[in-house]
C-alpha positions in Angstrom: 3.3 19.4 -25.2 0.5 20.8 -27.2 -3.2 20.1 -26.4 -3.5 17.4 -29.1 -5.2 14.1 -28.4 -3.5 11.7 -25.9 -3.5 8.1 -27.0 -4.1 5.8 -24.0 -4.3 2.1 -23.8 -5.7 0.3 -20.7 -4.5 -3.3 -20.3 -6.3 -5.3 -17.6 -5.1 -8.7 -16.3 -7.4 -11.5 -17.4 -8.3 -12.4 -13.8 -9.0 -8.9 -12.6 -12.6 -9.5 -11.8 -14.5 -6.7 -10.0 -11.5 -4.3 -10.5 -11.7 -4.3 -14.3 -11.6 -1.0 -16.1 -14.5 -1.3 -18.5 -15.7 1.3 -21.0 -18.6 2.0 -18.6 -16.2 2.7 -15.7 -14.1 4.9 -18.0 -17.2 6.8 -19.1 -18.1 7.6 -15.5 -14.5 8.8 -14.9 -14.7 10.9 -18.0 -17.9 12.5 -16.8 -16.1 13.5 -13.5 -13.1 14.9 -15.5 -14.6 16.1 -18.7 -11.9 18.7 -19.7 -9.0 16.3 -19.8 -11.0 13.2 -20.8 -12.1 15.0 -24.0 -8.4 15.1 -25.0 -7.9 11.4 -24.6 -8.4 8.6 -27.1 -8.6 5.3 -25.1 -8.6 1.6 -26.0 -9.1 -1.4 -23.8 -8.0 -5.0 -23.8 -6.4 -7.9 -22.0 -4.7 -9.7 -24.8 -1.0 -9.5 -25.3 -1.2 -9.2 -29.1 -3.4 -6.1 -28.8 -1.1 -4.6 -26.2 2.0 -5.1 -28.4 0.2 -3.8 -31.5 -1.1 -0.7 -29.7 1.8 0.3 -27.5 4.0 1.9 -30.2 1.2 4.4 -30.9 0.5 5.3 -27.3 1.4 8.3 -25.2 0.2 6.5 -22.1 -0.6 3.1 -20.8 -2.3 1.8 -17.6 -2.0 -1.7 -16.2 -1.2 -3.7 -13.1 2.2 -4.2 -11.6 2.1 -7.9 -12.5 1.3 -7.1 -16.2 3.7 -4.2 -16.1 6.5 -6.4 -15.0 5.9 -8.9 -17.7 5.0 -6.6 -20.6 7.0 -3.4 -19.8 9.8 -3.8 -17.3 11.0 -7.1 -18.8 10.8 -5.8 -22.4 14.0 -5.2 -24.3 12.9 -1.7 -25.3 9.9 0.6 -25.1 8.7 3.0 -27.7 10.0 6.6 -27.2 6.4 8.0 -27.7 5.3 6.4 -24.4 5.4 9.1 -21.8 3.0 8.1 -19.0 3.1 4.6 -17.5 0.3 4.4 -15.0 0.2 1.5 -12.5 -2.8 0.4 -10.6 -0.9 0.0 -7.4 0.7 2.3 -4.9 3.8 0.1 -4.2 5.9 -0.4 -7.3 8.7 -2.5 -5.8 7.9 -5.4 -8.2 9.1 -3.1 -11.1 12.4 -2.1 -9.5 15.1 -1.3 -10.5 13.6 1.4 -12.8 16.2 1.7 -15.5 13.7 0.3 -18.0 11.6 3.5 -17.9 12.4 5.5 -21.0 14.2 8.8 -20.6 11.7 11.6 -20.4 8.9 9.3 -19.4 7.1 9.1 -16.0 6.2 6.0 -14.1 3.2 6.8 -11.9 1.5 5.0 -9.0 -2.1 5.3 -7.8 -1.3 6.8 -4.4 -4.5 8.2 -3.0 -6.7 5.3 -4.0 -6.3 3.3 -0.8 -6.5 5.7 2.1 -10.2 5.5 3.2 -10.4 1.7 3.0 -7.0 1.3 4.6 -8.0 3.6 7.4 -11.0 1.6 8.3 -9.1 -1.7 8.2 -6.2 -0.1 10.1 -8.3 1.2 13.0 -10.2 -2.1 13.0 -6.8 -3.9 13.5 -5.7 -1.5 16.2 -9.0 -2.0 18.1 -8.8 -5.7 17.6 -5.4 -5.8 19.3 -6.6 -3.4 22.1 -9.4 -5.8 22.8 -7.3 -9.0 22.5 -9.3 -10.4 19.6 -6.4 -12.4 18.1 -5.9 -13.9 21.5 -9.6 -14.8 21.9 -9.5 -16.3 18.4 -6.5 -18.5 19.3 -8.2 -19.6 22.6 -11.4 -20.4 20.7 -9.6 -22.7 18.3 -8.5 -24.6 21.3 -12.0 -24.6 22.8 -10.6 -22.6 25.8 -12.7 -20.2 27.8 -9.8 -17.9 28.4 -10.9 -14.6 30.0 -8.7 -11.6 29.5 -9.8 -8.0 30.4 -8.6 -5.1 28.3 -8.2 -1.4 28.5 -9.7 1.5 26.4 -7.3 2.9 23.8 -7.6 6.5 24.9 -4.2 7.6 26.3 -2.4 4.6 24.7 0.4 5.2 22.2 0.4 4.3 18.5 3.7 4.5 16.6 3.2 4.6 12.9 6.2 3.7 10.7 5.1 5.6 7.6 2.5 8.4 7.6 1.5 8.5 4.0 -1.8 7.7 2.3 -1.9 4.2 3.6 -1.6 5.4 7.2 -3.3 8.8 7.4 -6.9 7.8 7.9 -5.9 5.2 10.5 -4.0 7.9 12.4 -7.1 10.2 12.2 -9.3 7.5 13.6 -6.8 6.8 16.4 -6.8 10.4 17.4 -10.6 10.3 17.5 -10.3 7.5 20.1 -7.9 9.6 22.1 -4.6 7.8 21.3 -1.2 9.5 21.3 0.2 9.1 17.8 3.9 9.2 17.0 4.8 9.2 13.3 8.0 7.9 11.8 9.0 9.1 8.4 12.1 9.8 6.2 12.0 13.5 6.9 11.0 15.3 10.1 7.9 17.1 8.7 4.8 17.6 10.9 1.7 15.5 10.1 -1.8 16.8 11.0 -2.8 13.6 12.8 0.5 13.0 14.7 1.3 14.4 18.1 5.0 13.9 17.3 7.0 13.1 14.2 10.5 11.7 14.2 12.8 10.4 11.5 13.7 6.8 10.8 17.0 7.4 12.6 14.9 7.8 15.8 12.8 4.7 15.4 14.7 2.8 18.1 13.9 5.5 20.6 10.1 5.5 20.0 9.5 1.8 19.6 9.6 1.2 23.4 6.8 3.7 23.9 4.4 2.0 21.6 1.3 0.1 22.8 0.7 -0.6 19.1 3.0 -0.3 16.1 1.5 0.3 12.7 3.7 -0.5 9.7 2.6 1.5 6.6 5.8 2.5 4.9 6.5 1.8 1.2 8.9 -1.1 0.4 12.3 0.3 -0.5 15.8 -0.9 -0.1 15.9 1.1 3.2 12.7 -0.3 4.6 13.3 -4.0 3.6 13.9 -5.8 6.9 13.5 -2.5 8.9 11.5 -4.2 11.6 14.3 -6.6 12.6 14.5 -9.1 15.5 16.4 -6.4 17.5 13.7 -3.8 16.9 10.9 -6.2 17.8 12.7 -6.8 21.1 12.6 -3.1 21.7 8.8 -3.1 21.8 7.2 -3.3 25.2 5.9 -6.5 26.6 2.4 -7.2 25.3 2.5 -4.6 22.6 0.6 -5.1 19.4 1.7 -4.9 15.8 -0.2 -4.2 12.5 1.3 -4.6 9.1 -0.4 -3.0 6.0 3.0 -2.2 4.3 4.7 -5.2 2.7 5.8 -8.5 4.2 9.4 -7.8 3.4 9.6 -4.9 6.0 9.6 -7.3 8.9 11.5 -10.4 10.1 8.7 -12.9 10.0 10.6 -15.5 12.0 11.2 -13.0 14.7 7.6 -12.0 14.7 6.5 -15.6 15.1 9.0 -16.0 18.0 7.8 -12.9 19.7 4.2 -14.1 19.5 5.0 -17.6 20.7 7.0 -16.2 23.7 4.3 -13.7 24.6 6.7 -10.7 24.1 4.1 -9.4 21.6 0.5 -9.5 22.8 -0.8 -10.0 19.3 -0.5 -9.0 15.6 -2.8 -8.3 12.7 -1.1 -8.5 9.3 -2.4 -8.1 5.7 0.9 -8.9 4.0 3.4 -11.8 4.1 6.4 -13.3 2.3 5.5 -15.1 0.1 2.0 -14.3 -1.0 -0.1 -16.4 -1.0 1.3 -17.7 2.3 1.7 -21.5 1.7 0.1 -24.2 3.7 2.2 -25.4 6.5 3.9 -22.0 6.9 4.8 -21.2 10.5 2.8 -18.0 10.6 -0.5 -20.0 10.2 0.2 -21.6 13.6 1.5 -18.5 15.4 -0.7 -17.7 18.4 -2.5 -14.4 18.8 -2.1 -13.6 15.1 -4.7 -12.6 12.5 -3.8 -12.8 8.9 -5.8 -11.4 6.0 -4.7 -12.1 2.3 -3.6 -8.6 1.1 -7.1 -7.1 1.0 -6.9 -4.3 3.5 -7.1 -1.3 1.2 -8.9 -2.5 -2.0 -12.6 -1.5 -2.3 -14.1 -3.0 -5.5 -16.6 -0.2 -5.8 -14.1 2.7 -5.6 -10.6 1.3 -6.5 -10.7 1.6 -10.2 -12.8 4.8 -10.4 -10.3 6.5 -8.0 -7.3 5.1 -10.0 -8.8 6.6 -13.2 -9.3 10.0 -11.6 -5.6 9.9 -10.6 -4.6 8.8 -14.1 -6.6 11.7 -15.7 -4.9 14.2 -13.3 -1.5 12.8 -14.3 -2.3 13.1 -18.0 -3.6 16.6 -17.6 -0.4 17.7 -15.8 1.9 16.0 -18.4 0.1 17.6 -21.3 0.5 21.0 -19.6 4.3 20.4 -19.3 4.1 19.7 -15.5 5.3 16.7 -13.5 2.4 14.2 -13.0 1.3 14.3 -9.3 1.9 10.6 -8.6 5.1 10.2 -10.7 7.5 8.2 -8.5 11.1 9.0 -7.8 13.1 6.1 -9.2 15.7 6.5 -6.5 13.3 6.5 -3.6 10.9 4.0 -5.2 7.8 6.1 -4.4 
């Protein structure tokens, strides 16, 4: 398209808190990306009436997946003028199937926002498991002085199912500590922080090698239930498991069974089904398990600024007639 003004509306959920996209946060992003920001007219709001009144005039909109589901995916139709639908999440499974996206429009995620924070949380979880911290927490709740001696992680094997933005920094840190890293991905393409990369079809062959398994894949029809009871059984006795993907990728009942039997030495998970995990759920009582409430990769200081940088790159590419860098493939879901 021509280099005319891009009309953008940013719709925040009312409860977004520290992650709000305020005019001040936008101004800072514009100062980092002045060439493209100068071509954007932006409005802000969190009221449905303003959203519906503004949308027909917009080339682009940015909002959360929850609001996107309610206001966009569930709408009967969207204006043909709308070309960029920017979500403030990397995983867009809540919006699938994607037939609601207008022809010629792009649905974009914010992949690239989470990596640094996810990497710090991820290596923390790997080291917690290597040092039996979930076990010691379980013992402490029972007022038990239960000694357990642990090994350094150097020379141990980390199998990462998914090697994208959510996993990359964790793998880099793991290599720093001397771990062997095996990556599992859809295509057999080398990764800079992996000693070996295999395809998903080879997952069963590498799971028995893992001292720790990191789940960091996007949620797709193929990855739903991928870590089944049979695959948990393939993991070696005493291995650890970390989940920063989605709760739906693993059989939670099988995970609880494996922790209770001692087949798994421990687990650290940031995602569950459902979320929030209700009181009385079996996972709350599972031994040697640490649960965090889906907070592993969201830094309030950097999340929205990084998302806006991604949005501006997407707008710039679209206006130049190029595919936006984070536009998802509706067939692959990412």
